[in-house]
Structure formats: structure tokens, C-alpha cells
C-alpha positions in Angstrom: 209.0 62.1 -62.2 212.5 60.7 -62.2 212.6 56.9 -62.7 215.1 54.7 -61.0 216.7 54.0 -64.4 217.1 57.7 -65.2 218.6 58.2 -61.7 221.2 55.5 -62.5 221.9 57.2 -65.8 222.4 60.6 -64.1 224.6 59.1 -61.5 226.6 57.4 -64.2 227.2 60.7 -66.0 228.2 62.3 -62.8 230.6 59.5 -62.0 232.2 59.7 -65.4 232.7 63.5 -65.0 234.3 62.9 -61.6 236.4 60.1 -63.1 235.1 57.7 -60.4 236.1 54.5 -62.2 234.5 52.1 -59.7 231.2 53.8 -59.6 231.0 54.4 -63.4 231.9 50.8 -64.3 229.4 49.5 -61.7 226.6 51.7 -62.9 227.4 51.0 -66.6 227.2 47.2 -66.0 223.9 47.6 -64.1 222.4 49.8 -66.8 223.4 47.3 -69.5 221.8 44.5 -67.4 218.6 46.6 -67.3 218.7 47.2 -71.0 219.2 43.5 -71.6 216.1 42.8 -69.5 214.2 45.4 -71.5 214.9 43.7 -74.8 214.6 40.1 -73.4 210.9 39.6 -74.2 209.1 39.6 -77.6 208.9 43.4 -77.5 211.3 46.0 -76.2 209.7 47.7 -73.2 210.6 50.1 -70.4 211.0 48.4 -67.0 209.1 49.7 -64.1 211.0 50.9 -61.0 210.1 47.7 -59.2 211.5 45.7 -62.1 214.7 47.9 -62.2 215.1 47.3 -58.5 214.9 43.5 -59.1 217.7 43.8 -61.7 219.8 45.9 -59.3 219.2 43.4 -56.4 220.2 40.5 -58.7 223.4 42.4 -59.7 224.2 43.2 -56.0 223.7 39.5 -55.2 226.1 38.5 -57.9 228.7 40.9 -56.4 228.3 39.4 -53.0 228.6 35.9 -54.3 231.7 36.8 -56.5 233.3 38.6 -53.4 232.8 35.4 -51.4 234.3 33.2 -54.2 237.3 35.6 -54.7 237.9 35.7 -50.9 237.8 31.9 -50.7 240.2 31.8 -53.6 242.6 34.0 -51.8 242.1 36.9 -54.2 241.5 39.7 -51.6 241.8 42.6 -54.1 239.1 41.3 -56.4 236.9 40.4 -53.4 237.2 43.9 -52.1 236.3 45.4 -55.4 233.2 43.2 -55.7 232.2 44.2 -52.2 232.7 47.9 -53.1 230.5 47.5 -56.2 227.8 45.8 -54.0 227.8 48.7 -51.6 227.3 51.1 -54.5 224.3 49.1 -55.7 222.8 48.6 -52.3 222.3 52.4 -52.2 219.7 52.0 -54.9 217.8 49.3 -53.0 215.2 49.6 -50.2 216.7 49.4 -46.7 217.4 45.8 -46.0 215.5 44.3 -43.0 217.6 43.6 -39.9 217.6 40.1 -38.5 215.2 41.1 -35.6 212.7 42.7 -38.0 212.8 39.7 -40.3 212.3 37.3 -37.3 209.3 39.3 -36.1 207.7 39.2 -39.6 208.4 35.5 -39.9 207.0 34.8 -36.4 203.8 36.6 -37.2 203.5 34.7 -40.5 204.0 31.4 -38.6 201.2 32.3 -36.3 198.9 33.3 -39.2 199.7 30.0 -41.0 199.0 28.0 -37.8 195.7 29.9 -37.5 194.9 28.8 -41.0 195.7 25.1 -40.1 199.3 24.8 -41.5 201.8 23.6 -39.0 205.2 22.0 -38.7 207.7 21.6 -41.6 204.9 21.3 -44.1 203.8 24.8 -43.3 206.9 26.2 -45.1 205.1 27.1 -48.3 202.1 28.7 -46.5 204.5 30.8 -44.3 206.6 31.8 -47.3 203.4 33.0 -49.1 202.6 35.2 -46.2 206.2 36.5 -45.7 207.3 37.2 -49.3 205.0 40.1 -50.1 205.9 41.7 -46.7 209.7 41.6 -47.2 209.7 42.0 -51.0 213.1 43.6 -52.0 214.1 44.0 -48.4 215.5 40.6 -47.7 217.1 37.9 -49.9 215.1 34.8 -50.5 217.7 32.5 -48.9 217.7 34.6 -45.7 213.9 34.5 -45.6 213.8 30.8 -46.1 216.4 30.2 -43.4 214.4 32.3 -40.9 211.2 30.5 -41.7 212.8 27.0 -41.3 214.3 28.1 -38.0 211.0 29.3 -36.7 209.1 26.2 -37.9 211.8 23.9 -36.3 211.5 25.8 -33.0 
């Protein structure tokens, strides 16, 4: 069975052969972030696909934040490159939830939390506990929290 890490490695080799500088540098940086994570603990270990996905998601998030910072700093070229790297990484992540899907999941969680006796702003933690496993890897924490706050306020 092909692991996500070996898929990244294969894609990196293909990108190098095709002289695709953007793709090869993006994948190289991501693979080194994965390796860094593998040797971070007391013992070197192989990351699971889920853990590799978390590293990729973190890298993609860094690209989005950097793109924003570059754009605000008037450095359009660097912002564009960061965005392009983010797009490459997004291809390795689960399909992100659309706003409507996320709203539905959150609305259901708010109902479930109410049924369990948690209401109003204090219900935030209870709702997040219900929502997080359902959206794992498919929506950024900040987006989820904002959706939950909005539903609880309404």
C-alpha cells in the first residue's frame, strides 16, 4: 500500500524530472517538515497518513498566512508564489468543507449540545467537542470556531 509520504516522494521525483521548480521545492520543504516531525520525539518513527496530513495542513496554513502577509506588505509576487504552493499542498488534503456544509454540521452540534443541557456562549466547548471529530482535517480550527460562535450567538 502506498503511504501518503511515499506518494509525496514519488511526486517530488517526478517534479524534479519535469524541472517543475515550484512543485519540487514545495514538496521538498513539506517532506523535510515530515522528517523533522518523525525525529521530534524520543525515538525516530514513521508518521501515519493522518499525521502526515496534519503536517501538510500545517504547511498549507503557513503558506496562506505568508501569502496574506506578503500581499499586505505589497509584495504581490511572493504572495502569488505562497498561494501557488498552498494550492499544490491542498491537493494532498481531504476536500475542504464548504461554508454551507460546515454550517449544517455546526447547527446539528449546537442542537446536540442543547439536548445535553449546554446552551449559550458557555456551550462553546461542548459544541467544539462534537464538531471537531466530524470536520477533522476538512476545516481549519479558526473557521470552525467562528461558525460555532456565530450559531451560538444567533
